[in-house]
N, C-alpha and C positions, 0 to 999 in steps of 0.2 A: 670175391670179397664178401664177407658176411657182415651185415648190419644188425646189431643187437641193442635194444634199449634196455638199460639197467637203472636200478635205483640204488643209491647208497645213502645211509642215514646214520646219525649218531644221536643216541638218547642221552640227555643230561651231560652236555659237552663239558669237558674239564675246564676248571677255572685257573689251575695252577701252571698249565703249559698248553701249547697249541696241540690239538688232537687231530690225528689223521682221520679224514672221513672217506677219501677216495684216492686211490693210486692207479694211474693208467697202466694196464698190464703190458707185458712184453709183446712185441710185434703187433701193436694196436695203436691206432689214432683214436682218441676219445674226444667227443664234443660235449662240453658241459652245456646243457640246454635249459636247465632250471635249478634254482636254489632258493629254498624257503627256510627262514630261521624263525622258530616259534618260541616265544617267551611264555612259559606256562606258570610263571611265578606271579607274586602279588605286588611286585615292585618293578620299576623300569630297570633295564639292564643295558649293557653295551657288549658288543661282540666284534671280534677282529677275524677277518678271513685272509689267509695267506696262501699264495700259490707258489709251490716250489717247482722251479724250472730245472729239470734234471738233464739238460742238454750236454752237460760236461761229464756225464757218466758217473754220478754219485756225488760229485762236488759242485752241484748246481747252486742256484741262487734263489733265495726266498724273496718274493715280491708281495708287498702288502696290497691286497685288492680292496678291502674295506678296513678302516681303522676306527675302532671304538664307535661303531654305528649304534645309535640308540634304538632300542626296541621297547616300546611301552608294554606295561604289564598286560598279560592275557591277550596278546596279539601276535600276528605273524607278519613278517616282512618278506615280500617276494623280491629277491635281489636281482635276477637276471632281466626280467621285463623285455624279452625279445632279443637280448644280446646273446652271443655265443662265445665260448672260449675253447680254442683248440688245444688239446693236451697231447703231448707225445709220450712215448713209453717212459715210465718212471716219474712222470710229473705227478704232483700231489696237491690235493686241496686240504688245508688244515684250518681248523677253527678253534678259537678260544673265547671264553665268556668271562666277564668280570665277577660273576656270581655263581656259587656252586649249585648244581643240580636243577637248573631251571631252563636251560636252552636246549631245544631239540633242533637238529639240522637235517634237511631232506634235500638230496640232490638227484637230478634226473640227467642221465648220460647216454649218449649214443656211442657205442664202441664199433669201430670199423676195423676188421681184421682180415 
């Protein structure tokens, strides 16, 4: 088994729909070990993080992980704080912001294949 640390990021997360930031690859278990959401704007914003569980092979379920979490202007929010999320093949992390062009998202993942 190979263990590989990966970064996934999204610059200026979409505000009109949830944007895919990371998808667990085939034949891989991924451990989400870090998530930081950065508000680079001049006003407070909110963000929603959704986890898509693909255990049903494409017709999975979206689960709200964070809903409308407030991020003050010019700050970063560390979401994981020591927690881990196990992701199976096809599982997805999606993020949406209420404001255009101000939210950056950074994920740290351990892929086990």
